[in-house]
C-alpha positions as MATLAB code, in Angstrom:
seq = 'MAMELLRDLDVEAVAVREGDAELLRAADHGSRLVELRNVVKGQVPGERTALDYRFDQMHLTVVRLGGQTGALLGVEARGTMASVTYDDTGRAVGRESDGDASPFANVFVLRPGDDGRWLLILVRPLE';
ca = [
     -99.804   -8.139    5.604;
    -101.897  -10.941    5.347;
     -98.867  -13.334    7.559;
     -98.638  -10.674   10.430;
    -102.198  -10.905   10.885;
    -102.830  -13.972   10.224;
    -100.085  -14.940   12.944;
    -102.107  -12.265   14.938;
    -104.697  -13.989   15.360;
    -103.580  -17.215   14.929;
    -101.575  -16.189   18.945;
    -105.033  -14.899   20.254;
    -106.605  -18.091   20.148;
    -103.478  -19.973   21.479;
    -103.272  -17.556   24.732;
    -107.484  -18.004   24.585;
    -107.090  -21.423   24.655;
    -104.491  -21.433   26.959;
    -106.070  -19.215   29.261;
    -102.547  -17.258   28.799;
    -103.280  -12.895   28.867;
     -99.847  -12.630   28.590;
     -99.092  -14.658   25.497;
    -101.849  -11.821   23.727;
     -98.409   -9.261   23.799;
     -96.786  -11.197   21.643;
     -99.245   -9.918   18.954;
    -102.006   -7.503   20.764;
    -100.888   -3.198   21.479;
    -103.603   -0.770   22.732;
    -107.203   -1.491   22.928;
    -107.272   -4.729   22.056;
    -104.202   -5.843   24.084;
    -106.942   -4.692   26.502;
    -109.953   -6.102   24.811;
    -108.461  -10.059   24.316;
    -106.184   -9.985   28.424;
    -110.650   -9.151   29.851;
    -111.775  -12.282   26.887;
    -109.383  -14.358   28.591;
    -109.675  -13.673   31.877;
    -113.914  -14.470   31.723;
    -113.520  -17.498   30.926;
    -114.252  -20.647   32.947;
    -111.705  -22.947   32.811;
    -112.850  -25.632   30.572;
    -115.174  -24.571   28.724;
    -112.710  -21.789   26.490;
    -113.964  -19.573   23.024;
    -111.854  -18.652   20.649;
    -112.747  -17.401   17.479;
    -111.200  -19.467   14.112;
    -111.068  -16.727   10.908;
    -112.247  -18.112    7.383;
    -111.084  -15.066    4.752;
    -112.527  -14.529    1.555;
    -111.201  -11.367    1.178;
    -108.243   -9.437    2.124;
    -107.075   -5.640    0.613;
    -104.708   -3.760    2.213;
    -106.056    0.163    3.293;
    -104.541    2.920    5.181;
    -106.345    3.630    8.662;
    -106.142    7.085    9.787;
    -107.901    7.077   13.602;
    -108.135   11.159   13.590;
    -105.806   13.205   16.671;
    -102.088   13.416   15.949;
    -101.741   10.379   15.074;
     -99.736    9.566   11.867;
    -101.296    6.384    9.812;
    -101.576    2.790   10.012;
    -102.245   -0.150    7.875;
    -105.167   -1.797    7.945;
    -106.756   -5.210    6.425;
    -110.017   -4.939    5.026;
    -111.517   -8.403    5.167;
    -114.809  -10.752    5.151;
    -115.592  -14.399    6.235;
    -116.716  -16.048    8.590;
    -115.732  -16.759   11.822;
    -116.841  -19.415   14.241;
    -116.754  -20.668   17.903;
    -114.377  -23.305   18.904;
    -114.775  -24.591   22.842;
    -111.730  -26.174   24.773;
    -111.345  -27.527   27.600;
    -108.973  -27.817   29.913;
    -106.724  -29.753   28.127;
    -106.461  -27.423   25.242;
    -108.442  -30.295   23.293;
    -111.682  -28.530   20.744;
    -114.845  -30.149   22.545;
    -117.179  -27.761   20.065;
    -117.571  -26.287   16.988;
    -119.624  -24.127   14.649;
    -120.511  -25.579   11.692;
    -119.572  -23.695    8.614;
    -123.450  -23.509    8.118;
    -123.429  -21.490   11.383;
    -120.434  -19.414   11.119;
    -120.549  -15.948   11.164;
    -119.740  -14.184    8.831;
    -117.817  -10.530    9.209;
    -116.583   -7.410    7.489;
    -113.957   -5.937    9.305;
    -110.925   -4.158    9.303;
    -107.673   -5.309   11.362;
    -105.976   -2.500   11.825;
    -101.656   -3.089   12.781;
     -98.966   -1.116   13.930;
     -95.171   -1.797   13.462;
     -94.594   -2.785   17.123;
     -90.634   -2.282   18.263;
     -88.809   -5.573   17.370;
     -90.142   -5.516   13.447;
     -93.663   -7.737   14.071;
     -96.967   -6.075   13.392;
     -99.424   -5.734   16.037;
    -102.877   -5.803   15.778;
    -104.521   -3.024   17.856;
    -107.443   -2.670   16.830;
    -110.310   -4.254   14.932;
    -113.716   -2.572   13.929;
    -116.313   -3.190   10.957;
    -115.666   -2.353    7.537;
    -117.510    0.265    6.732;
];
């Protein structure tokens, strides 16, 4: 599951860097897809900023969102995230230094896709 999450986050970063909202369908679904599409569409060409995650801890958990929804898998994770700014060619032109990176403690909620891959559907703070 950790590898699936890392793949999804990498696809998100590439989509943001390249300004390709359609690429997000390979990694995201539901509210996460809507959220990241808005990020991609709101970016200014030449100033695209993607997040780079560094993980210190990861734990698999069961997530229940309520209602008629069945149980989903979540990855409880802690680490740091830094913003990386890219120019129009996709070259990194700015990055928060490790000292400026923001700590995070999140649950990354995933669901199985039709093709066997796991899609990121929601990221929420770890309680």
